[in-house]
Backbone as a ProteinNet text record, in pm:
[ID]
protein_1_A
[PRIMARY]
MKAYVFPGQGAQFPGMGKDLYEKSDMARDLFEIANSLLGFRITDLMFAGTDDDLKQTKVTQPSVFLHSTILVAILGNSFKPDMVAGHSLGEFSALVANKTLSFENGLLLVSKRAIAMQKACERTPSTMAAILGLDDKIVEEVCASIKEVVVPANYNSPGQIVISGSNEGIDKAIEMLKEKGAKRAIKLAVGGAFHSPLMEHARIELEEAIKNTTFSKPICPVYQNANAKPSIDPEIIKSNLVLQLTSPVRWTQSILNMISDGATLFVEAGPGCVLSGLIKKINRDAITESASFGS
[TERTIARY]
82.7	10.8	84	51.4	116.7	84.2	142	131.6	209.7	120	184.4	185.9	317.1	327.9	367.6	317	352.6	422.3	522.5	593.1	534.4	576.3	543.3	650.8	629.4	717.5	840.9	936.5	1065.6	1117.2	1042.8	1104	1103.2	1079.4	1120.7	1232.7	1255.1	1375.4	1378.9	1475.1	1457.6	1462.6	1362.3	1352.4	1265.2	1164.3	1081.9	957	928.5	820.2	850.7	950.3	977.7	990.8	1042.9	1042.7	904.6	825.2	677.9	598.6	632.6	537.8	610.6	738.1	779.2	772.3	747.2	728.7	580.1	472	337.7	245.3	153.2	66.7	-56.5	-67.6	-171.5	-103.2	9.1	83.3	101.9	108.6	103.2	-22.8	-132.4	-274.5	-306.4	-258.1	-272.3	-209	-99.6	-11.4	-65.4	-117.8	-169.4	-297.3	-372.2	-499.2	-454.2	-347.6	-291.7	-269.5	-191.6	-153.5	-266	-410.7	-514.3	-585.4	-585.2	-661.8	-584.3	-444.6	-368	-374.2	-384.1	-366.1	-231.6	-139.8	19.5	84.9	179.7	239.9	352.6	267.4	359	464.5	444.8	542.7	646.9	654.5	761.6	879.9	803.9	903.2	943.2	828.7	887.8	1002.2	993.1	1080.8	1205.4	1215.4	1304.1	1366.4	1271.6	1303.4	1406.1	1445	1557.2	1486	1601.8	1553.9	1469.7	1510.3	1448.1	1308.6	1294.1	1155.5	1081	1131.6	1037	1023.5	1075.9	1071.6	945.9	905.6	757.2	663.8	585.6	492.7	379.6	357.5	241.6	284.7	420.3	465.7	501.1	571.1	590.7	519.4	421.4	299.6	224.7	185	151	223.6	331.4	456.8	461.8	486.1	498.5	356.8	260.9	137.2	116.7	153.7	146.5	239.1	345.4	456.2	400.3	362	321.9	172.5	86	-43.4	-53	30.9	41.1	125.6	216.6	292.9	207.1	140.7	23.9	-74.4	-130.5	-212.7	-180.7	-43.4	-1.1	34.3	81.9	104.1	-22	-124.2	-256.4	-269.3	-296.8	-319.1	-212.1	-120.4	12	-17.9	-73	-101.3	-221.3	-160	-276.4	-255.3	-286.4	-268.2	-363.1	-329.8	-407.4	-440	-330.3	-326.6	-256.5	-287.7	-207.1	-219.4	-67.2	-44.7	18.7	32	107.6	144.3	274.9	340.9	293.9	228.1	167.3	110.4	171.6	112.5	49.3	160.9	143.6	1.1	-66.6	-169.9	-313.2	-279	-363.1	-318.9	-209.2	-152.7	-226.8	-223.9	-278.7	-415.8	-493.5	-646	-689.2	-602.3	-622.8	-584.2	-472.9	-445.9	-542.4	-602.3	-724.9	-866.7	-894.2	-999.1	-1127.3	-1024.3	-1114.1	-1156.4	-1044.8	-1041.8	-1025.5	-1091.3	-1041.7	-912.1	-846.9	-727.7	-739.6	-853.8	-875.1	-915.3	-1002.2	-1016.6	-924.7	-835.3	-710.5	-613.6	-583	-507.3	-551.4	-673.2	-767.7	-743.3	-734.8	-728.7	-574.8	-502.3	-352.7	-315.8	-354.9	-321.9	-360	-517.3	-565.9	-479.9	-458.5	-361.8	-253.2	-176.2	-54.7	-72.6	-166.4	-176.4	-224.8	-314	-337.3	-241.5	-165.7	-31.1	59.7	67.7	146.2	117	-2.1	-76.1	-56.6	-79.3	-54	68.3	169.6	318.4	349.8	276.1	338.7	264	155.8	85.6	166.8	262.6	328.4	475.5	585.4	702.7	716.6	768.1	767.8	837.4	888.4	985.4	966.7	1064.7	1047.5	1194.9	1223.2	1366.3	1349	1448.2	1485.1	1546.4	1489.3	1544.4	1609	1734.5	1780.6	1844.5	1790.9	1848.3	1811.6	1674.8	1585.7	1472.1	1408.3	1305.1	1190.1	1079	970.6	915	896.9	863.6	922.4	1048.1	1131.3	1110.8	1105.9	1077.4	953.4	843.1	717.6	711.6	768.7	778.7	841.3	954.9	1025.7	923.2	860.1	787.9	659.3	621.3	482.2	527.6	657.1	717.3	745.8	741.1	757.3	647.7	648	511.1	515.1	602.8	572.3	513.6	452.4	379.8	518.2	525.3	623.2	556.2	559.3	482.2	529.1	536.7	596.9	514.8	595.9	526.3	526.4	620.3	641.7	714.6	623.1	694	758.8	875	947.7	981.1	1055.2	1090	1148.4	1191.9	1229.5	1349.9	1358.3	1484.4	1483.8	1364.9	1394.2	1236.6	1243	1132.2	1130.1	1027.6	1035.9	948.5	1009.1	905.3	895.7	779.4	723.5	663.8	681.3	639.4	680.6	675	724.8	871.3	929.6	1094.7	1142.6	1075	1105	1108.7	1019.3	963	1052.7	1097.2	1206.7	1346.9	1376.2	1502.4	1507	1413.2	1412.9	1418	1337.3	1343.4	1459.4	1547	1667	1754.7	1745.4	1866.1	1841	1701.2	1674.8	1692.7	1689.1	1671.3	1824.1	1917.7	2053.4	2112.2	2058.4	2085.5	2045.1	1916.9	1862.6	1938.6	2029.6	2136.7	2103.9	2014.5	1999.6	2110.3	2129.1	2249	2248.4	2136.2	2109.4	2010.2	2001.4	1876.4	1889.4	1849.1	1860	1761.6	1751.4	1623.6	1633.7	1526.4	1488.2	1458.3	1498.4	1465.8	1334.7	1231.2	1106.6	1064.3	916.9	856.4	772.7	767.8	645.9	660.9	539.3	536.3	421.3	450.6	358.3	316.2	211.2	124.8	150.8	106.9	101.9	-19.6	-53.5	-165.3	-170.4	-37.5	-4	-47.2	-116.7	-172	-318.8	-388.2	-530.4	-610.3	-546.2	-617.9	-616.3	-502	-483.9	-605.3	-609.3	-708.3	-856.3	-892.3	-1035	-1036.6	-960	-974.4	-988.3	-902	-891.1	-1013.1	-1066.1	-1190.5	-1337.6	-1330.3	-1428.7	-1417.2	-1293.1	-1260.2	-1324.7	-1233.2	-1273.4	-1434.1	-1494.5	-1656	-1724.1	-1670.1	-1737.5	-1684.8	-1592	-1541.5	-1613.5	-1630.9	-1672.2	-1558.5	-1597.8	-1520.7	-1590.2	-1517.3	-1570.2	-1540.5	-1597.2	-1546.3	-1420	-1333.2	-1189.4	-1186	-1078	-1084.3	-985.9	-929.2	-871.5	-828.7	-798	-774.4	-691.5	-689.2	-589	-542	-426.7	-379.3	-329.8	-428.6	-405.1	-304.5	-264.4	-146.6	-225.5	-330.2	-381.5	-395.5	-440	-457.2	-379.5	-289.8	-249.3	-318.6	-450	-545.2	-605.8	-648.8	-699.1	-850.7	-893.1	-1020.8	-1077	-1193.8	-1256.9	-1409.9	-1387.8	-1541.5	-1508.3	-1554.1	-1535.1	-1528.8	-1640.8	-1662.7	-1555.4	-1499.8	-1399	-1263.7	-1253.9	-1139.3	-1129.9	-1239.1	-1245.4	-1200	-1258.2	-1244.1	-1081.6	-1013.1	-899.1	-782.8	-845.6	-757.8	-771.4	-874.7	-890.5	-797.2	-782.1	-714.9	-556.3	-532.9	-377	-310	-342.8	-266.7	-243.4	-311.3	-274.7	-230.8	-232.9	-181.8	-55.3	6.9	119.7	113.3	223.1	230.7	241.1	178.3	221.3	238.4	375.1	435.4	488.2	555	598.8	490.8	397.4	268.9	195	183.7	112.1	191.3	321.8	381.3	371.1	405	378.8	234.5	143.2	-0.1	-11.2	59.5	21.5	97.3	223.1	299.3	209.6	145.3	62.3	-53.8	-105.5	-221.3	-186.8	-85.9	-20	46.4	105.8	190.3	284.4	352.4	456.7	559.2	517.4	597	554.4	645.8	599	673.1	561.6	617	618.9	723.7	700.8	682.4	572.7	531	536.5	653.1	673.1	809.2	836.2	986.9	1091	1206.6	1278.6	1251.3	1338.3	1315.4	1321.6	1285.4	1295	1220.8	1105.4	997.2	1045.6	1099.2	1175.7	1260.9	1361.1	1450.7	1417	1295.9	1208.8	1156.8	1115.8	1053.4	1130.3	1262.4	1392.6	1408.4	1405.3	1441.3	1311.3	1210.2	1089	1100.1	1120.7	1137.7	1240.7	1358.7	1473.1	1442.9	1333.1	1294.3	1186.3	1144.9	1062.3	1113.1	1020.4	1071.2	1028.5	1091.4	1062.5	1136.8	1031.8	1081.4	1005.6	1072.4	1032.2	928.3	820.9	742.6	831.9	806.3	875.2	788.7	801.4	722	842.5	809.7	935.3	917.3	994.6	1020.7	916.3
-116.1	5.3	118.9	239.7	357.7	469.1	525.8	647.6	747.8	860.6	968.2	1076.6	1121	1219.9	1362.5	1451.4	1595.1	1678.2	1737.7	1820.4	1954	2001.7	2130.9	2212.2	2346.6	2448.5	2419.8	2494.4	2441.1	2382	2332.5	2266.9	2349.7	2477.5	2584.5	2583	2637	2688.3	2782.8	2877	2979.8	2906.9	2954.5	2875.4	2762.8	2739	2626	2675.3	2548.8	2568.3	2615.2	2706.4	2745	2640.9	2523.3	2424.6	2370.3	2345.4	2341.1	2441.3	2562.8	2660.4	2665.9	2645.8	2623.4	2541.1	2427.9	2284.5	2243.9	2298.8	2282.3	2364.8	2360.9	2471.1	2470.7	2361.6	2327.5	2388.2	2356.5	2424.2	2605.1	2641.1	2796.6	2843.7	2761.3	2817.9	2821.1	2720.6	2703.6	2815.5	2842.6	2926	3050.2	3100.5	3231.2	3258.1	3115.1	3127.5	3171.4	3112.5	3127.2	3286.8	3359.6	3476.8	3563.6	3541.8	3605.8	3597	3456.4	3445.6	3512	3511.4	3562.1	3707.1	3786.7	3918.5	3968.3	3877.3	3915.1	3814.5	3850	3760.3	3672.4	3556.3	3462.7	3412.9	3401.1	3326	3412.6	3509.1	3610.1	3579.5	3557	3530.7	3373.4	3292	3154.4	3140.2	3199.9	3171.4	3260.5	3367.9	3456	3513.3	3495.1	3563.7	3484.5	3537	3506.2	3423.1	3344.6	3287	3355.5	3500.4	3560.5	3609	3628.8	3625.5	3520.9	3383.3	3307.5	3249.4	3292	3273.5	3365.6	3448.1	3507.8	3413.5	3403.1	3278.7	3304.5	3421.4	3433.2	3401	3377	3330.7	3158	3139.8	3010.9	2890.1	2899.5	2808.7	2794.7	2917.3	2900	2829.8	2873.1	2843.6	2685.9	2615.5	2484.7	2427.4	2453.9	2417.4	2405.3	2521.3	2531.4	2417.3	2411.2	2346.1	2193.8	2148.7	2003.5	1988	2066.3	2060	2080.7	2156.1	2162	2062.1	2013.4	1878	1765.1	1735.4	1648.9	1669.2	1771.1	1814.9	1758.8	1828.2	1770.7	1647.3	1549.5	1410.8	1324.6	1392.3	1337.2	1195.1	1101.2	970	861.8	931.4	841.5	879.6	994.5	1007.7	886.8	781.9	682.5	659.5	739.5	711.4	614.5	509	429.4	489.5	585	668.9	791.3	882.1	1001.2	1060.6	1140.7	1229.8	1309.7	1437.7	1542.1	1583.4	1658	1691.9	1850.7	1830.8	2007.6	2052.8	2183.2	2235.2	2118	2041.5	1945	1856.8	1872.3	1792.4	1857.5	1990.8	2067.4	2025.2	2008.9	1971.4	1809	1744.3	1607	1608.3	1682	1694.8	1748.9	1807.4	1859.4	1722.2	1677.9	1573	1428.6	1417.4	1327.6	1358.5	1488.7	1534.3	1594.8	1585.9	1652.4	1787.6	1865.8	2008.9	2041.8	2133.1	2202.8	2270.3	2284.7	2355.4	2498.9	2553.3	2698.3	2710.1	2630.6	2621.5	2586.8	2478.5	2453.1	2588.1	2628.1	2775.7	2889.2	2905.1	3001.8	2966.7	2850.8	2788.7	2809.9	2775.9	2775.8	2918.5	3015.8	3151.6	3211.6	3186.2	3232.7	3166.1	3028.7	2973.2	3029.9	3071	3138.8	3271.2	3335.5	3479.4	3474.5	3372.9	3339.6	3315.3	3215	3190.1	3282.8	3380.9	3477.4	3581.2	3596.9	3679.4	3602.9	3491.2	3417	3417	3430	3433.4	3570.8	3671.6	3818	3854.9	3773.9	3788	3740.5	3628.4	3582.4	3545.6	3595	3523.1	3396.1	3301.8	3172.4	3102.7	2984.8	2929.4	2774.9	2706.1	2574.5	2512.2	2374.9	2327.2	2195	2134.8	1982.3	1927.5	1814.4	1732	1578.6	1545	1428.6	1358.6	1207.2	1081.9	1073.9	1114.9	1081.6	1008.2	923.9	838.6	959.6	916.5	1022.1	1052.8	922.7	948.7	1038.1	1040.5	1116.6	1271	1314.6	1436.6	1471.4	1387.7	1430.9	1447.5	1356.8	1387	1520.7	1546.9	1668.9	1784.9	1804.7	1907.8	1924.3	1800.3	1814.8	1849.9	1860.7	1894.8	2026.3	2135.1	2271	2347	2438.9	2536.4	2610.6	2679.1	2731.2	2661.7	2696.4	2622.9	2566.2	2449.1	2367.6	2243	2187.3	2071.2	2013.7	1875.7	1793.1	1850.6	1882.2	1954.9	1855	1807.2	1693.3	1568.4	1476.6	1337	1270.3	1349.8	1331.6	1193.6	1103	997.3	958.1	828.5	765.6	845.4	912.2	988.1	1094.4	1172.2	1300.4	1359.6	1448.1	1510.1	1653.9	1757.5	1883.8	1922.1	1999.9	2075.7	2205.9	2271.1	2393.4	2466.8	2602.6	2668.8	2826.9	2853.2	2992.3	3008.5	3114.9	3126.2	3058.5	3111.5	3060.8	2903.3	2860.3	2716.5	2636.8	2687.4	2602	2610.8	2740.6	2741.5	2612.6	2640.7	2539.8	2385.9	2370.1	2219.5	2177	2298.5	2235.8	2225.7	2284	2257.7	2124.4	2092.5	1962.1	1855.5	1868.5	1758.5	1710.2	1814.7	1798.4	1692.6	1717	1656.7	1510.2	1513.8	1355.7	1293.5	1353.1	1288.1	1314.4	1416	1454	1457.3	1394	1428.7	1565.7	1627.4	1774.6	1821.2	1938.6	2026.8	2163	2211.6	2329.3	2406.5	2542	2616.5	2624.7	2642.5	2626.9	2766	2823	2966.2	2953.8	2975.4	2978.5	3098.7	3161.3	3278	3245.7	3116.6	3084	2963.7	2925.2	2786.6	2729.2	2677.1	2624.5	2462	2420.3	2277	2291.3	2429.6	2410.7	2507.4	2523.1	2598.2	2744.1	2780.5	2912	2948.5	2850.5	2891.2	2891.8	2880.9	2879.7	2980.2	3126.6	3204.1	3186.5	3105.7	3083.6	2980.7	2895.4	2778.9	2807.5	2933.7	2943.6	3051.9	3122.9	3184.4	3093.9	2977.1	2876.8	2779.8	2767	2686.9	2737.9	2884.7	2939.4	2925.7	2923.3	2940.4	2791.3	2702.7	2553.6	2488.8	2564.5	2515.4	2586.1	2684.3	2740.3	2703.2	2594.4	2547.3	2406.4	2377.9	2253.7	2147.5	2034.4	1921.3	1809.3	1752.4	1643.4	1514.5	1383.6	1238.6	1231.1	1184	1187.3	1045.6	1022.3	925.1	819.6	847.8	766.3	799.8	743.2	789	884.3	966.6	1048.3	1028.3	1020.7	981.1	1093.5	1155.7	1292.1	1295.1	1425.5	1454.2	1444.2	1494.4	1495.2	1361.2	1281.3	1121.9	1009.5	1005.7	936.1	853.3	855.3	749.2	779.1	689.1	716	765.8	844.5	894.9	916.9	908.2	919	1003.9	1033.9	1129.3	1255.1	1345.7	1495.6	1571.8	1525	1593.2	1574	1421.8	1371.2	1481.7	1483.1	1539.3	1676.9	1743	1872.1	1890.1	1829.9	1824.2	1796.8	1704.6	1690	1821.6	1858.4	1959.4	2088	2118.7	2220.7	2200.9	2077	2034.9	2057	2022.9	2033.8	2149.1	2247.4	2380.8	2375.9	2329.6	2312.7	2170	2071.8	1928.6	1912.6	1800.5	1760.6	1702.8	1698.6	1609.3	1481.7	1382.2	1249.3	1179.6	1220.8	1180.7	1016.3	988.7	872	761.6	799.3	715.2	706.8	801.5	818.7	708.9	732.8	603.3	468.8	459.6	339.6	260	350.6	307.3	303.6	348.7	344.9	197.8	189.4	79.4	-64.3	-52.9	-151.7	-149.4	-80.1	-97.9	-125.5	-147.5	-202.6	-117.1	-5.1	78.5	28.2	16.5	-43.9	54.2	150.8	258.9	371.1	491.9	650.3	720.5	801.2	900	1036.1	1119	1221.9	1338.2	1416.7	1523.2	1644.7	1714.1	1870.4	1897.4	2004.3	2067.3	1960.3	1925.8	1870	1708.5	1652.8	1503.1	1468.2	1571.3	1564.4	1436.1	1431.5	1313.8	1197.8	1178.6	1053.2	1021.1	1089	1070.3	1022.2	1112.3	1070.4	937.1	895.8	772.1	646.1	684.9	593.1	552.7	652.6	650	563.4	597.9	518.5	373.9	364.2	194.3	183.3	121.5	137.8	51.4	-28.1	-96.8	-55.8	68.3	127.2	205.9	164.7	219.5	376.2	459.9	588.8	632.5	757.5	813.3	946	1027.5	1182.6	1167.8	1235.3	1267.1	1365.3	1324.7	1422.5	1422.5	1538.3	1553.5	1579.8	1495.1	1489.5	1612.1	1638.6	1726.7	1737.6
0.7	5.1	-3	-68.8	-99.2	-18.7	100.1	168.7	126.3	100.1	59.8	189.5	206.5	347	296.4	372.4	354.2	453.6	410.2	494.1	567.3	661.7	715.7	704.7	811	819.2	840.8	763.4	787.1	655	570.9	453.2	345.4	331	223.5	212.7	67.8	15.2	-81.6	-76	-215	-380	-429.3	-551	-566.7	-451.5	-462.8	-550.9	-603.1	-698.8	-848.7	-864.8	-972.8	-1113.8	-1070.9	-1168.7	-1232.8	-1113	-1155.8	-1226.2	-1193.2	-1264.6	-1412.5	-1430.9	-1582	-1654.8	-1603.2	-1682.6	-1712.4	-1629.3	-1611.2	-1629.6	-1718.8	-1748.8	-1627.9	-1590.9	-1464.8	-1341.4	-1343	-1190.6	-1210.3	-1324.4	-1363.6	-1340.7	-1363	-1344	-1193.6	-1111.4	-968.9	-906.6	-937	-884.1	-883.7	-978	-1018.3	-948.3	-935.4	-847.4	-708	-646.4	-537.4	-522.2	-611.2	-600.8	-585.4	-664.9	-655.6	-521.9	-472.9	-328.8	-223.8	-223.2	-122.2	-129	-234.3	-249.8	-267.1	-279.1	-315.3	-402.7	-462.5	-557	-468.7	-400.8	-339.9	-437	-564.5	-642.5	-640.6	-654.3	-639	-540.3	-419.4	-294.3	-290.8	-355.3	-348.3	-468.2	-580.3	-685.1	-706.7	-607.9	-621	-502.5	-365.2	-248.4	-158.4	-76.6	18.6	138.9	195	329.7	397.4	419.7	534.2	475.1	345.5	293.4	321.1	310.2	316.6	474.7	560.5	690.7	755.7	698.3	745.3	725.9	859.9	877.1	758.8	736.2	615.4	487.2	483	334.5	339.5	440.6	480.6	433.8	527.9	524.3	402.4	343.9	202	107.4	125.3	3.1	24.2	109.3	162.2	96	143	122.3	-49.1	-116	-245	-323.5	-270.7	-344.8	-356.1	-228.4	-219.6	-304.8	-283.7	-340.7	-496.3	-536.3	-678.3	-750.9	-672.9	-711.5	-735.3	-620	-664.7	-759.7	-792.3	-892.1	-1016.4	-1051.9	-1180	-1200	-1089.5	-1090.4	-1169.8	-1164	-1215.7	-1164.6	-1285.7	-1266.2	-1194.8	-1198.2	-1108.8	-973.2	-936.2	-765.4	-714.2	-674.2	-631.2	-483.9	-370.5	-242	-178.5	-87	-8.1	131.5	156.2	286.8	296.6	349.5	356.6	480.2	526.6	647.5	604.3	709.4	686	856.1	835.8	965.1	979.7	1091.7	1122.7	1002.5	949.7	837.9	710.5	718.6	603.3	633.6	719.3	730.8	637.2	609	520.4	367.1	373.3	227.1	183.8	277.1	294.2	267.1	299.3	314.6	164.7	116.4	-32.6	-122.7	-101	-179.1	-167.6	-61.1	-54.7	-70.8	-132.7	-161.8	-51	81.2	163.4	168.4	127	101.3	-39.2	-96	-239.1	-218.5	-350.1	-338.9	-261.8	-336	-296.5	-143.8	-62.5	58.5	141.8	83.7	175.1	178	71	79.9	185.2	162.6	261.3	402.8	430.6	578.7	604.5	532.9	558.4	603	497.4	524.2	653.9	682.4	809.6	947.9	909.9	1024.4	1049.5	939.6	945.5	1022.6	975.7	1052.5	1194.2	1210.4	1354.3	1450.2	1389.3	1467.6	1494.4	1396.6	1394.1	1507.1	1531.8	1625.5	1773.1	1774.2	1897.3	1965.5	1878.4	1886	1946.5	1897.4	1944.9	2067.5	2122.1	2242.6	2345.5	2346.1	2448.8	2388	2467.8	2414.8	2461.2	2350.1	2381.4	2235.9	2277.8	2156.3	2163.3	2111.9	2101.4	2112.4	2146.6	2141.1	2108.9	2057.9	2002.8	2127.9	2164.3	2250.4	2191.7	2196.4	2138	2239.4	2225.4	2305.6	2410	2423.9	2568.2	2528.8	2622.4	2613.6	2618.5	2510.1	2531.8	2672.4	2745.9	2884.3	2979.6	2988	3063.8	3014.6	2910.4	2843.4	2872	2881	2940.1	3059.3	3152.8	3294.4	3338.3	3281	3295.2	3275.2	3168.6	3122.7	3234.9	3262.8	3353.8	3492.2	3517.3	3656.6	3653.1	3556.5	3551.9	3548.3	3628	3670.5	3521.9	3459.2	3340.1	3234.2	3134.7	3029.7	2934.8	2930.1	2849.1	2835.3	2709.4	2660.8	2553.8	2522.2	2407.6	2278.2	2187.1	2058.9	1964.5	1914.5	1794.1	1845.7	1825.8	1855.2	1736.2	1669.7	1545.7	1497.3	1604.7	1591.8	1708.9	1743.3	1872	1914.9	2037	2060.1	2013.9	1949.3	1898.4	1905.5	2006.5	2038	2038.2	2018.4	2026.2	2128.7	2194.1	2306.8	2276.7	2332.7	2315.3	2460.2	2432.8	2590.2	2591.8	2689.9	2748.1	2725.4	2713.4	2727.4	2863.4	2941.3	3091.9	3104.6	3050.1	3085.9	2996.7	2850.3	2774	2829	2881.7	2958.9	3088.7	3158.5	3239.8	3213.3	3122.2	3049.9	3000.9	2927.5	2861.1	2972	3069.9	3183	3238.1	3270.9	3333.8	3258.9	3114.3	3033.8	3008.3	3023.8	2992.7	3114.2	3231.6	3353.8	3347	3277.6	3256.5	3147.6	3081.5	2995.3	2829.9	2802.3	2665.8	2605.6	2454.8	2373.2	2347.1	2326	2259.7	2318	2341.7	2382.8	2356.3	2242	2205.9	2136	2152.2	2107.8	1970.7	1890	1755.1	1728.9	1597.1	1556.1	1503.3	1586.1	1558	1646.9	1583	1635.7	1760.4	1796.1	1905.7	1948	2062.8	2089.2	2022.9	1920.1	1813.8	1887.9	1880.5	1938.7	2071.5	2136.7	2304	2327.6	2458.2	2511.4	2476.9	2449.3	2412.3	2280.5	2198.6	2081.9	2107.5	2185.9	2197.1	2128.4	2120.5	2072.7	1907	1869.7	1704.1	1685.7	1801.5	1782.9	1758.4	1843.9	1850.2	1696.3	1659.7	1517.5	1421.8	1393	1295.4	1340.3	1449.2	1471.6	1367.8	1381.9	1341.3	1168.5	1112.6	964.1	920.6	1020	977.3	952.1	1077.7	1093	963.8	914	806.7	673.3	648.5	527.9	513	390.1	329.3	358.2	396.1	406.9	328.3	234.5	177.4	223.1	197.6	241.2	151.6	209.2	115.9	50.6	-32.4	-126.1	-40.9	52.3	121.4	262	391.6	511.1	531.3	610	654.7	825	817.3	973.8	1023	1138.8	1175.2	1289.8	1302.8	1401.3	1539.8	1540.6	1719.5	1787.3	1683	1746.8	1681.2	1595.9	1488.4	1437.3	1428.7	1377.9	1238.6	1172.8	1047.3	1057.3	946.2	943	815.7	811.9	654.3	681.1	826.4	843.3	850.7	776.2	766	888.7	985.3	1099.3	1200.2	1200.3	1304.7	1239.2	1096.1	1055.8	1103.3	1096.2	1128	1272	1378	1497.2	1521.1	1489.6	1501.8	1437.9	1330	1289.3	1378.3	1412.7	1547.4	1646.1	1698.5	1800.4	1765.4	1636.3	1609.5	1678.5	1634.4	1698.7	1851.3	1918.7	2084.2	2112.9	2028	2047.5	2007.9	2057.6	1983.1	1847.1	1760.2	1643	1676.4	1656.4	1695.7	1573	1511.3	1382.2	1398.4	1496.7	1539.3	1531.1	1617.6	1623.1	1501.5	1416.1	1285.8	1183	1186	1087	1142.1	1271.4	1314.9	1303.5	1304.9	1250.2	1113	1040	887.3	848.9	910.4	872.8	931.4	1058.6	1103.3	1021.1	969.5	853.3	723.5	691.6	546.4	482.2	527.4	433	387.7	256.7	237.5	173.1	113.7	47.1	91.8	128.3	182.1	98.9	13	-93.2	-35.7	-29.3	41	-88.7	-64.2	-147.5	-128	-176.9	-138.6	-110	-75.8	-67.1	38.5	4.7	92.9	84.5	207.7	226.7	385.1	450.4	604.4	653.6	597.7	660.5	613.5	505	462.2	581.1	597.6	727.4	855.3	895	1005.8	1009.7	877	864.3	873.6	834.3	826.8	1010.4	1071.1	1212.1	1281.5	1245.9	1292.6	1286.4	1151.5	1076.4	988.7	1031.1	923.2	796.4	803	685.7	592.8	647.6	559.8	426.9	319.4	186.5	162.4	110.1	115.1	-37.6	-88	-213.7	-211.8	-289.6	-328.6	-447.2	-443.5	-541	-649.4	-770.7	-875	-1010.7	-1057.4	-1177	-1316.1	-1425.5	-1519	-1611.5	-1702.5	-1793.6	-1885.4
[MASK]
+++++++++++++++++++++++++++++++++++++++++++++++++++++++++++++++++++++++++++++++++++++++++++++++++++++++++++++++++++++++++++++++++++++++++++++++++++++++++++++++++++++++++++++++++++++++++++++++++++++++++++++++++++++++++++++++++++++++++++++++++++++++++++++++++++++++++++++++++++++++++++++++++++++++

């Protein structure tokens, strides 16, 4: 069985999507629709912008989403998923790929999500940190012992977890986790505490937008971040998508469940190959490849 997986924020790079725009009329049309819907020429920033240009949240999230969803659209009949999943932002790409969301509605939700998250980041100084070389349970216990807001945010692979919270909480957690034997405990260059209770205001904003968006029955199950379980029920998918902003990304659990349910090949659709690397760490026997569009 073939599983398609979709990357999230951090996968962006200057020049992303330019080859698709130049090779495919369909891609060009979709990029121009995106420019119109967003109210600015995101293609200029994707194709010719700098790293700093692409790091703006309102640019980053739509850019990664567009690369993934347009790539899938132009693959046409060769795109035949049995299941899909996306890492954080990538879940929106997955929901367009499996026909739960239209391209236009997916893009509008991603744009609203990016702006809401940026506002939440500006409300409270906060950050994230990568923790390597510790059992998940130890990380969870340390986070729970700290009075400040600090929680597990991304279960990326065994021994690789990202935590999220207030600046003070993250500083305390890093100190304690190093004492517990973490190989590395380092702050990430992010604007806020994604996938934590500090995203509550963004969750409320996004919930309203999701509630008013049409979700259709998908062509295959999506394994969602909030519970790592498959779903084809549009209402359940909506609920889990709302929970995603303040809940951890259960990527390790999602991949293990997909393998248990029969996934034999993971195809990464979008910029970079970060997810393929994580999947190999979760199960060294997993077969991965990158989706590509020929000349």
